[in-house]
C-alpha positions as CSV (number, residue, x, y, z in Angstrom):
1,M,-64.2,-90.2,3.9
2,K,-61.2,-90.1,6.2
3,K,-58.9,-90.1,3.2
4,L,-60.8,-87.1,1.7
5,I,-60.5,-85.2,5.0
6,L,-56.8,-86.0,5.3
7,I,-56.2,-84.9,1.7
8,T,-58.1,-81.7,2.2
9,T,-56.3,-80.9,5.5
10,T,-52.9,-81.6,3.8
11,L,-53.8,-79.3,0.9
12,L,-54.8,-76.5,3.2
13,L,-51.6,-76.8,5.2
14,F,-49.6,-76.7,2.0
15,L,-51.4,-73.6,0.7
16,T,-51.0,-71.8,4.0
17,A,-47.3,-72.6,4.2
18,G,-46.8,-71.4,0.6
19,A,-48.7,-68.2,1.3
20,Q,-46.5,-67.5,4.3
21,V,-43.3,-68.1,2.3
22,L,-44.6,-65.8,-0.5
23,R,-45.5,-63.1,2.0
24,Q,-42.0,-63.3,3.6
25,E,-40.4,-63.0,0.1
26,M,-42.6,-59.9,-0.7
27,L,-41.7,-58.3,2.7
28,Q,-38.0,-58.9,2.0
29,D,-38.2,-57.4,-1.4
30,L,-40.1,-54.4,0.0
31,E,-37.4,-53.8,2.7
32,K,-34.7,-54.0,0.0
33,N,-36.4,-51.4,-2.1
34,Q,-36.9,-49.1,0.8
35,S,-33.2,-49.4,1.8
36,K,-32.1,-48.6,-1.7
37,Q,-34.4,-45.6,-1.8
38,S,-33.1,-44.4,1.6
39,D,-29.5,-44.5,0.2
40,I,-30.5,-42.1,-2.6
41,Q,-29.8,-38.4,-1.6
42,Y,-32.3,-36.1,-3.2
43,I,-31.7,-32.4,-3.6
44,T,-34.8,-30.3,-2.9
45,A,-35.6,-26.7,-3.3
46,T,-38.3,-24.4,-1.9
47,L,-40.1,-21.9,-4.2
48,T,-39.7,-18.3,-3.1
49,S,-42.5,-17.1,-5.3
50,A,-45.2,-18.7,-7.5
51,T,-43.8,-19.9,-10.8
52,R,-44.8,-21.8,-13.9
53,L,-43.7,-25.4,-14.6
54,F,-42.7,-25.9,-18.2
55,A,-42.6,-29.1,-20.1
56,E,-39.6,-27.8,-22.1
57,K,-37.3,-25.1,-21.0
58,N,-36.9,-23.8,-24.6
59,D,-40.7,-23.5,-25.0
60,L,-42.3,-21.0,-22.5
61,T,-45.7,-21.7,-23.9
62,A,-45.7,-25.3,-22.8
63,V,-47.0,-24.6,-19.3
64,I,-47.9,-27.7,-17.3
65,M,-49.1,-25.9,-14.1
66,V,-48.4,-23.0,-11.8
67,L,-46.6,-24.0,-8.6
68,P,-47.4,-22.0,-5.5
69,S,-44.9,-20.1,-3.4
70,G,-43.4,-22.2,-0.6
71,A,-43.9,-25.5,-2.5
72,S,-41.1,-28.0,-2.3
73,V,-39.7,-29.6,-5.5
74,Q,-37.1,-32.3,-6.2
75,V,-34.2,-31.0,-8.2
76,I,-32.8,-33.1,-11.0
77,D,-30.5,-30.6,-12.7
78,V,-29.6,-26.9,-12.6
79,D,-28.2,-24.5,-15.2
80,S,-27.7,-20.8,-15.3
81,V,-31.4,-20.1,-15.9
82,Y,-33.6,-23.1,-15.2
83,M,-34.1,-25.9,-12.7
84,H,-35.1,-29.3,-13.9
85,V,-37.5,-30.5,-11.1
86,V,-40.2,-32.9,-10.1
87,F,-43.3,-31.7,-8.4
88,E,-45.7,-34.4,-7.1
89,D,-44.6,-36.9,-9.8
90,T,-44.7,-34.2,-12.5
91,E,-41.4,-33.4,-14.2
92,G,-40.6,-30.1,-15.8
93,Y,-38.6,-26.9,-15.7
94,I,-38.9,-23.7,-13.6
95,F,-36.9,-20.5,-13.5
96,G,-34.0,-21.0,-11.1
97,R,-34.4,-17.5,-9.6
98,H,-37.8,-18.5,-8.2
99,A,-36.4,-21.1,-5.9
100,T,-33.7,-21.7,-3.3
101,L,-31.9,-25.0,-2.7
102,D,-32.6,-26.7,0.6
103,E,-29.4,-28.7,0.5
104,T,-26.2,-27.1,-0.7
105,P,-24.7,-29.3,-3.5
106,A,-21.2,-29.1,-4.8
107,V,-21.2,-26.2,-7.3
108,S,-18.6,-25.2,-9.8
109,S,-16.9,-21.9,-9.8
110,Q,-18.8,-21.0,-12.9
111,Q,-22.1,-21.5,-11.2
112,V,-20.9,-19.4,-8.3
113,Q,-19.9,-16.6,-10.7
114,Q,-23.2,-16.8,-12.5
115,E,-25.1,-16.5,-9.1
116,E,-23.0,-13.5,-8.2
117,Q,-23.7,-11.9,-11.6
118,L,-27.4,-12.5,-11.1
119,Q,-27.4,-10.8,-7.6
120,E,-25.5,-7.8,-9.1
121,E,-28.1,-7.4,-11.8
122,I,-30.9,-7.5,-9.3
123,Q,-29.1,-4.8,-7.2
124,R,-28.5,-2.6,-10.3
125,E,-32.2,-2.9,-11.3
126,A,-33.2,-1.8,-7.8
127,Q,-30.9,1.2,-7.6
128,P,-32.8,3.5,-10.1
129,Q,-36.0,2.8,-8.3
130,Q,-34.4,3.8,-5.0
131,Q,-33.0,6.9,-6.5
132,E,-36.4,7.9,-7.9
133,V,-38.0,7.4,-4.4
134,S,-35.2,9.5,-2.8
135,R,-35.6,12.3,-5.3
136,F,-39.4,12.5,-4.9
137,T,-39.0,12.5,-1.1
138,Y,-36.5,15.4,-1.4
139,L,-38.9,17.4,-3.7
140,E,-41.9,16.6,-1.6
141,N,-40.2,17.9,1.5
142,K,-39.2,21.0,-0.4
143,Y,-42.3,21.9,-2.3
144,G,-45.1,19.6,-1.2
145,T,-46.6,16.5,-2.8
146,N,-48.5,18.2,-5.8
147,M,-45.5,20.3,-6.8
148,A,-43.1,17.4,-6.4
149,A,-45.2,15.3,-8.7
150,R,-45.1,18.0,-11.4
151,L,-41.4,18.5,-11.1
152,M,-40.8,14.7,-11.2
153,A,-42.7,14.7,-14.5
154,G,-40.4,17.3,-15.9
155,K,-43.0,20.1,-16.1
156,I,-42.2,23.8,-16.4
157,W,-44.5,26.8,-16.3
158,K,-44.3,30.6,-16.3
159,G,-43.6,32.1,-12.9
160,M,-41.7,29.2,-11.5
161,T,-38.4,30.0,-9.8
162,A,-35.0,29.3,-11.3
163,E,-34.4,26.7,-8.6
164,M,-37.6,24.9,-9.5
165,V,-36.5,24.8,-13.1
166,S,-33.2,23.3,-12.1
167,D,-35.1,20.7,-9.9
168,S,-37.3,19.8,-12.9
169,W,-34.9,19.9,-15.8
170,G,-31.5,19.7,-14.2
171,T,-28.5,22.0,-14.8
172,P,-28.5,23.7,-18.2
173,L,-25.7,23.2,-20.7
174,K,-25.1,27.0,-20.7
175,I,-26.3,30.2,-19.0
176,N,-26.1,33.6,-20.7
177,R,-26.5,36.4,-18.1
178,S,-27.0,40.1,-18.5
179,I,-27.6,42.7,-15.8
180,T,-29.4,46.0,-16.6
181,G,-30.2,48.2,-13.6
182,N,-32.3,46.1,-11.3
183,F,-33.0,43.4,-13.9
184,V,-31.1,40.2,-14.1
185,K,-31.8,38.5,-17.3
186,E,-30.6,34.9,-18.0
187,E,-30.9,32.6,-21.0
188,W,-30.7,28.9,-20.0
189,I,-29.7,26.7,-22.8
190,Y,-30.7,23.0,-22.8
191,R,-30.2,20.5,-25.6
192,N,-33.3,21.5,-27.6
193,T,-34.8,24.4,-25.7
194,W,-33.9,27.8,-24.4
195,L,-35.5,29.3,-21.3
196,Y,-35.7,33.0,-20.5
197,I,-35.5,33.8,-16.8
198,E,-35.8,37.3,-15.4
199,N,-35.1,38.2,-11.8
200,N,-35.1,34.5,-10.8
201,N,-38.6,33.8,-12.5
202,L,-39.2,31.8,-15.7
203,R,-40.8,34.2,-18.2
204,D,-40.7,32.3,-21.6
205,W,-39.1,29.5,-23.5
206,G,-38.8,28.1,-27.0
207,P,-37.0,25.7,-29.3
208,I,-33.4,26.1,-30.3
209,R,-33.1,26.6,-34.1
210,R,-30.2,24.7,-35.6
């Protein structure tokens, strides 16, 4: 009986010591993996707008999910159009214009040039809209909202003034003017249409026959 108790105690001590050694080895391996991971420098980016995550950048129908604005993604690679990213362990591609890098990586002069070209294109696209807004504001202050809307749409009607015609259609290619007594008659020639203006009021118009 004493031998059995001694054997059991020895076996328990052996198992306990082995478990401790195994636990220490596991902790050491975990610490090594964590130190390796801490040495890896990840580049991240923040989404400036909601965007789709594609499985393949050449297949825009292969949508994995829609990422919300403000989400953070890990960047694997970047080209002129797409970012190769990982979002919550899901890998895919997003449009580069929908995100900004959180850390500034070393970029080539070609990438800098492409970014500058993209900014120039954005500015060029915004300029016509700004010009339209400025023109409508000018017409609205001059004629009122309803009249400004008609002129912006390129409308003309009998009785409108010559200045209103100019604000609607722009400067004519040619003006033929004749003065008889108190009547000033003008023929305004546009590309496909002639307009008859008498004493500064539009009276008639018609197509130009070639």
